[in-house]
Structures are given as structure tokens and as C-alpha cells.
N, C-alpha and C positions, 0 to 999 in steps of 0.2 A: 715793369715786375713785380711791385708790390702787390699791385690789382690781381697779380695771376695768383700770386700765394694768400690772397683775403681770401679768392672766389676755390683757391685749392683748400684751403684751411673751412671754408665752408662747406663747401662736398663733404670735407674727411667727419666736421660734427654733423652733417646731415645723414652720412651714411649709418655711424655712430648709434646714432638716435633710432634710424628704423631695423639696425639689429637688436638695440634695446625690445624696440615696439615687438619683435620679432619674438623674442624671447619670451616677452610675459606673455605674449596670444600662445603660444606654444605651449608654457608653461599652464595656461587656464586652462586651455584643451584638454590636456593632459591630466589634469584634475579633475576636472568635468568628465573625462571619458572613466580613469578610473572612481571615483564614487558612484558612478551609474551602472559601470559593467562589475565591479568590485575582483578584480582576477588576483589572485594568491600571488602573492611572491614567491614562488616556489619553481625552480626548473622544470618541475612534472607537471605544471600546470598548463595545459593548451592555450587556456584561457593570458596568461601570463607571456607567453612566447607571442599573443597575436597582438596583445599590447605594444611589447618593444616592436614588433615588426612594424606598426604603424608610425610609432614613436620615431622610429628612425627613418625610414619615410619622408613624415614631415622633415625633419631636421635635414635629411638630402636636399628635399627640395629647397625646403626656404633658406638654408644658408647654402647650399652651393651650385646645386643645379639653375635656380630664378640668377643668382648673380651673375654664372657663367652667359646666362642668354641676355642678360643685359650687356655686358661687356661685347658682345657678339656684334650685337644692334649699336653699341657705342661706333663702332670698327665697322657699320655699314653690311657687316658679313649676315647672310640668310640663318644661320645654325653656328652652332658654339663649335673651334676647334679641340675635340675632346683629348686631341695628345697632346694640347698644352694646359687642358684641364684637369692638371691631375689629383686634384682635391675631391672634386665633383667626382671623376674615375673612381678614388680609394671607396667613397661613399656608396657609390649604386654598387661595388663590389661586395662591400663590409654588407648591405644588406641583401643583397643575391647569397651571401655567403651564410647569414642567416637562416632564412628561408632552407637555403640546402640543410643546414642544420638538424630544422625541423624536420624536413622532411627523411633525412635518413635514420635520426631518433626513431620516428613513427615507424621508419620499416623493419629495424634493430628492436623492436621492440615487439614485435607483430608475435600472431602464433607460426606464420609460416617457418620465421627462425627459431622462437622459443616453444616447441609444441610442447614439448615433455614438461617444463616447467609449467606451461598454462593447466595441464592434463594434473600436475600435482598439485594445485590450489587448492584443492579439496578432501577430506581425506571422506571414504565412505565406508560405513559398516554396517554390515548387514545382519541383522535380528528378525523378531520374532513377530508377529505380527499379534497374536492374542494373547502375549505377556507383555508386550509395551503398551497395548492400546487397550485398554481396559473398556467392558461396557458401560457406554456413560449415562449418567442419570438425564432421563427424557425431560427432568422440567431443569438441564442445563445449555438441551441443544442448542445450537445461534439460529435460530428460524428465519433469519435475515441477510440479505445481501448491503452491501454500499448502497443501491439506488435504494433499497426498501427505505436504511435508516435517514438518508434523503429526504426523500418524504415524509416520515413522519418527524424529522427536525424542523423542517419548514413549516409545517403543519404545527407542530409546538410553538415556535415564533411564531408565527399569524395569529398565534392567541394570547399572545402579551404585550395589550395593547400600549403599553406603557413605552417596550423599546423597538417594537417592529419600524415605526417611521425613520428610525435614527442607525438602528442595526439589522444585519442579516447573517444567516448562520455558515461559516467559512464549508467549503468542499473537504475540509481534512478527512472529516469520520473515520479518525484513524481508531482498529480494532486492536483491542490490547484485555489485559487481566486485570480485573478489579478487584479484589478480595473476592480472588477465586471463583469469579465470576464475567463470561464473555461480555464484555460491550463497547458500544463505539463512542468517541468521545470527540466532540466537536468546537472552537472556540467559537465567539463570535465576532464580525468583522465589524467594520464602517460601511454603510449604505453606497456611499459617494464620497470623492473629494470634499464635497461642502460637508458633508455628516462628520468626516473626521475634522474637520477646522471647529466647529461646530463642537467637537466630543471629545476632542484629543487631550485635552487638556485633564478633564476625568476621568480617559482611558477606558477599557469594554470591561465589563459589568459582572458579566459572565460567562457561562460555557454550555451547550448540549453532554449528557450525557442518554445513553440509550441502552437501556437492558434488551441484548439479543435476546433472550431467550424467551420473557416475560411480554417485550416490545415495551414494556415501560419506558415512557421518554419523560425526562425532567431539565427541568433550566437550573441550573444550580448558580445561584448567586453569589457573588464574592464579598468578604469582610473589603475586602484589596483589593482593587481592579485589575487587571491585565495591561500592560502598559507595552509591552513589548512583543509584538506581532508582525505576522509576513503582510498585513492590511495598514501597517504605520507606514509614514514617510520621511525621509532625512532619518536623523539618527538614532531613533526608534524602534526602525523595520529590524528587525532577528536578523537579517543578511548582514547587514551593516553593521550593527548591535556587533556581531562574531568575527567582523574583519578587523575592525577597526580596535578590537584587543587581539586579536591570532591573526594578523595578518599575511604568517607565511603558509597556516595551516588552509587544505583543500578542503569544503565542505561539501557532505553529499545532501541531499535535501532536509533541514529541518520537520522531526517528526514530534506532533504536538501529542500529551500524553500527560495525564492526570498519577501522584504518588496516591499510597494507603490511605495519608489523611485528606484526597484529595485537592489536591493544592497542584496548580496546574504551571508543566517545564514544557520546556523545550529539548528535544534530542537529538543532538546534533551530532552525527560520524565524523570522523575526518578520514579522508580517504589515505589510504599508502600503495607508492604504486612502485610494484616488488621486480620487476620486469625489466631493464632500460630504461629508458627516460618517461616513457608512459604506459608500461606495459603490466599485468600484473594487479589488477587494479583490486584493491581490497579495503577492508578498514582495518585503520591500523589505533585508533584512539576514539574517546569519544567527549565530545562537553555537553554539561547539561548546563541549562539555562535557566533560571527562574522568571517563568512569563509575568509575574508581577512586579518584582525587583531589579533584573535583570542581571542577579547577579551570577556567574558563571563557576562551572566545576570539571577541571581537566584533567581526563584518566585513559588508562590502559584500558582495552576491550573488559581484559578479564578480571578488570576493577568494578566494570560498571554492576550496581544496589540489584536485584533481583527484581524490583520493582517497574523495572527497566524491559520492556517488550521487546522493541522495536530498531534494532542494532542496524542488522544486515537488513536492508530491502528484500521483498521476493523476486524485482526481476534480476540483481544481482545473485542471490540464490541460484536461481535457475539460470543465469551464465555460466556459474562456476561447475555446477552438474552437466553444460551442454558440455563443455571444455574437458568435464571430469569422462564422458560417454563418449565421446566421437574422436579424441586424442587418443585413443590409446596406443594406436600404433604409427601414429604422424601424422600431417599436418596432411602430407596428400593423400592420403589412405581413406580419410575423411570425404575427401573430394571426391576423391576416382573409385579405389574398391569399396570404403564403407565395409569393411570387413569388422566385426562387432561391435561396430555405432550406435548407441544408444542415444535418445536424448527425449527433453520431457514433451509432454504432451503442449495441446495450445492454452493452456488457461492453469491457475491454479487456488486453493481458497486456505482457509485457514484453521489451525484446528489447535484448542486450548487443551496442553498436557503440562502438569507437576507447575503450574503458577507460569508457565515461560508457553509463548503464542509459538506457532510453527507454523511452516508452509509446505501446503499438501501439494504433491501434482502426481500425474502418473509419467511412467517411462514406457518408449515404446520405440520402434525400428526406424531407423531413418528413412525406410522406403513409403512410411507413412500411411500402412496398414491401419486399420479398425480396431485392433487391440493392443494390452499392454502385456508387457513383462512382466511387472512389477510399478510400485511406489515410490516414491520417498520422504521421508518429513525432513525437513529440516531449521533448526530451532532459530529465530530471528534474531537472538542474544547471542549465542555462542557459536554459531555457523556449524554445530556440531550436525551431521547428517547420517539418516537411517536410510537401510534399502531395505525394503520385503518385497522377496518375490512371492508374485499373483499375479496369474493368469487370467486375463481376462478382458471384458469391452473397454476401451476408452470414455472418457466422460461423455464428451460428442455422441456417443451410440447410446448409452443410458438418456441419456435427455431425450434423447429421440425416441427411446421406448415409453419414457414418462410421458411424454407430450401426445403418445399415439394412443395411448389411456384415455386421456381426453381431448380429443379432434374435434371433438362436438363441439365443446366449449372453446375452442382458440384459447388455451390456458398457455403461456410459455415458460419451459425450465432454464432455474437460474443455475450456476455452475456449483458441480456437486460439490456436499462435505461426507468426506468421509468417518462411515464410524463401523463400530465395531457393535453388531447385533448379533446377539447370541452366537459368539464365536465367529462369524462371518463377518468379511469383509462388504460391507454395505455402504451404494451411495444415498444420500440423504436432498432428499432434490426438494424445492419450494415452487409451487407453479403460481404463476401470478397473469390477471388479469389484461386488459390494454391499459388500463388504469394503474398498473404497476402495485397495485392490491393483490395480496397473500391469499392463494382461494379454498386449494386444497395442496396436501403434502403430501411425494413419493419415496419409495424404498427402491433400489433397483439391487439385485443381488449383482457382484462386478466379476465374480464366478460363470453366473448364469444369468448373463441381462435380460432373458426372455422370464424372469421373474421380476414382477413387478405390482408393488401392493400401490393402492392407494387410500389416502382415509381423509378425511374434512377436518380431523386434529390428530396431533403428535400419536397420543394413544390408539387411536382408530387404526391409523396406519401401520403402527407397529404390530399390533395385534393380525392384523390382514395381513401384512410381510409373513411373521412367524405362520399362520394353517398355511399360506402358499408353501413356504420352505419343506412341512410337515409334510404337505399333499404329492410335493414333487421329491419325500424320497431324502432330505438333507437333515441331517440330526444335530440340533441346536440344544444350548445348554444355556435354557434360561435361566436367567437371574432372576434371586430375591425380589429383587427393587420392581419389579412388572408382573409377577406369579400371578394370578387371580386370585383375590381375596374377598369372602362373603361378610355381608353384614345383613343381619337382623335387626327389624324394630317397624315401630306401630308409623304410618306416614302421616306426619304435620305437614308440610306442605307441597302444594303440585301448583308447578306453572308451564306453560304451554312455548313453545319458540319455532319459526321454520326457519332451516339455515339448509340453502343451493337446494330449494324445493324437498326438504325431507320433515318431516316433521318429529321433534326433540320435546321428552318432557324432563323437565329439573328436578328432584325432589328430593325433600329432608325430611330423615330420620327423626325424631325422639331423642332425646341424648346421646343426638351424633351431630358433632362439627362436622360432615363430608358436604360436599352438593356432587348429587349425581347425576349423569346424565345419560337418559334412555331414549337412542336412538330406534323411533316405534316400528322402523320399518324391517329394523332385526328382530323387535321384542313387542309384537302384536298383543303379546298375550297380557301386556300390563294394564291394557282397555281395561281389564277385571276389575280394577282397584281403585279405590277413592281415597281422601282422605283419612286418617282413622283404622284403616286396612294397617292387618299386618304382613307384610313381606318379606322374601328374601333376596337381595341382590347381589349379583356375582360378580365383580366388577376389578378394572386395570388403576393402580392411583394415577393421577395427571391433580394440572391447575390450567384454572381455577378450578373444574370439576373431574372428576372420579368418570371413568368411562365404562357405564354399566356393559356390559355383556353376555347376561344373564338372568331373566326374571324368573323367579320359582319359590 
């Protein structure tokens, strides 16, 4: 009898030990899952529900199902008698109940049930193109897209012999306005895990800044290194740093920006769900994290400082407009009848206005024709949205028209940038070769996309475009900034160069700081002049050289 009690006691201690070990193993696994996946502790987070479901399954399996199987095996049964395993049965029902709540919550949060609420996520104001968008200074036109910026950034990094073996440029390349100039910025990142191990104590020493108008690329070395970034591991990884400080916040992707003093920051939008459990995703708050110190500032969207440019992502804003344009008459109309349904076109670009960055995209019907009924500008900081009623070609048609003008060269068009050129909405397009280098520029009239001008430089392209519009009977109101000017003086210096097979003369006049670019194909008369001769040049201002339109 005593022997049986000792055996029973030993078995009881063994079971208790196993339970303790199981609890420890589950706790360790749960911590590792949380540390790696970083779900927000928030019922609106899909990641949190996934974490709860996985944890519940492990608990039920470890503490209820496995013991039930063991008890059945001890009795010699092939499977447990679930009628008598009430705890295991209850555990399974609880897990199924959690999954059921998640599914029902997802359905009740969808546009099928809440079409009107989704349609009202965005307020759109109709506006006038020529009043809102002033004719842009040619010196401030962004001449490159993200791919071109990446090439320049990598080329600059390759020239830094003291850093290139340890660091590489991150793929961020955020487009911002810096001191009223469009630039792209991207931090450096560790080249590999080994490079992180050897350099993480001293941090990341610099970031790349690219002027999108002049294409000047600068490696900005910091007096205090970046210690919090996406390339860090463990607690200094920016996502983990934010999660431990704000465990309930559902963060969107952090964006790298710099303030007006050049200090690097991570702009971390906090998602808010305004429709049911998982619907109506928008941005409710923003956390600013100093990339050097890890210091954070938590604020409402309306309190975000002016220098911050990207709170709402372009994809989120496009999603808002698509809800606005397709759900006017309910969800089923957007699928079946499609009356009055509009959507954004297949791409977007960015426009700098009033020290903010706006997302530009065309608006077309859901039937997929090749024309737009207008376009929208959406502010990435405030969500303010303006619609401009302009009929014309979709961006892809304009890109095709531009490529058609240089089909013998095989250049490819970038997605257009929308400009106001002489009060005409105009697609501005860079044309790149197979190596990704910008070779020419094109301007395409939005309303009459058969009007396509090509130029080796922006001033050349602008001049050709305005001449084409005049030829086609389009009245233009040329601004003073690009009106032709004249200069008369004695030729101090002449230098010759060849660009894309065309001979160009670069001229400097005495007592004149300008550099003049003369395309010999258009101004053969200049061959009569030599250094020391007096000449009159009609030109359009530009950087680094003014484009001469007439020699006389």
C-alpha cells in the first residue's frame, strides 16, 4: 500500500514537473514570437489576433489534448473519449470561438457592409488648376525618379573608400521638401550582419541627400551617428524600439526624413481603425523618433510640424480615393452596374507645393479606357485632397507618345510629373536609356497628347513645347521667368562639346557671369563668330547654362 502511495506521489511530482517545463517552454516560445513579430497589443491589430490564436492553440494542445491522448493510451484506447474530456473539448471550442470572432469581425468591418462609411473616409474638394498650381521654376523641377536616385546614391557611395566596405545605401530614398527644394534622402545601412557586429557600437555615420532638380548628390556625415534604424538588430531596430515604448500602437511603415537643420528622424504614423474591428484604416497619431538618440515625440496628426512631409502613404491615399470614387452608390453598384464609378490610374508621382509633398494621380472610369476625367492632388501630411476636372490622356498613353518620338533610340519613359506650363496641364517625362540614365526630356499636353516636345535639356524641351502649342493654336501665357532675354557683349571664351551627336558651343561674354549653350544645329550662324567678336544672344535662363535660341 505504501509502495503504491510512493509510486503515485512520484507520478504526481513527475506530472507537476512536466507541467512546469511545458509552461516555461510555452512562455519562451511566446516571448520569442512576440520579439520577432512585434504584434501590437490591440484588438484592431490582425497580428495580435494571430498571436492570440497561435498561443491558444499551443495551450490547448499542450495542456488539454496531449494529456487526453496519454490518458487514452494508459487505458488502452486508440483515441480519447471526448465526451469525458470536457476540458479539452472546451479548450477546442474556445479556440474555434476566437477564430469565429475574427472572421465575423472582418466581415462586419468590410466595405460590403459599410460602403457609405468607407466612401466618406476622404473629403474631396474641386479646385482650379491654374489658380492652385503656379508655373514651376525650371530650376526646381524634379528631374529623376526613385530608380535614377538609387543609381546616383550607389555611385556616390562607391566613391567613399572609407565607408563602402562597411556600409551601403538603404532603399528608403524618401522624397521630401528640404528648405523648399525637392530632395530624396536615404540613410546608410550595415552591409551585412558581420559588418553590423563590427560597427554597431559606433552607429551609422551618414545619410545620402540628392537634389532632384540639379541631381547633386551629397553624403552628409553626421557629428552624432544614427543609432536607430531598420538595419539594426535587437532593441535598436526602429520597429522594436517603437513597439516597446508604445505596445498598443499599430504602426504603419516608418519613413526616413530630415528636418530643416538636417537632423535625421523616423516619421512613424500610427494607424487608427474607424469602422468595426479592422475597417476604415487611417492615421490617427504620429510618433517622431530621433534617429540619433531614440528620443520620441507622440502627437496628433493635426499637430505634426510643417517640416514633416510623409504621414499618409501614397498607397493609403490612393485607396481612400478609390473608395470615394467607386462607392458613391453602394458596394454592389461598384461591382455590377458601376454607375458613376471612378478610380485612380495605375501609377502616381509627387508634386511639391507650399512646402508640402502632394501625391498626384489621374482619375479615370472603372471601364479602363485610355482617358482621364481629371486628376487629384492629395497632401501626404494633412490628407487634404483636391480634384481638377481636366479631360485628356492617361499617363501610360502620354508615356507611349513620348517613347514614340525616340523609338529609334529605344529610350523608356518614367512615370510623368504634372506641371503647369503656360497655364496648360502638362506631363513632364524623363526618357532613360537601358542603363537607367536620363538622356532626354519630354513634355506632353494632357488634353492633346499628340503635342509632344523632346529636348536634350529642360529649357530646350520647354522652348520646343511652347512652340508646338503655338503652332497648334493653343494660347499660352508665358511667365516672365522663362521669357526670352537678350545679352550683347564681346566673346571672352568659346568651348565646343558634343551631346547626343549634336555640336554645342559654350560661350562666355566679357563682364557677364552667365554661361551660354548654343546648339549649332539650330544656330549655324554662330560659326561666323570668334573670340573677341561682339555678339547678341537671345536666350532662356537655365542651370548650369542658359539656352540660346537665336544668334544675331
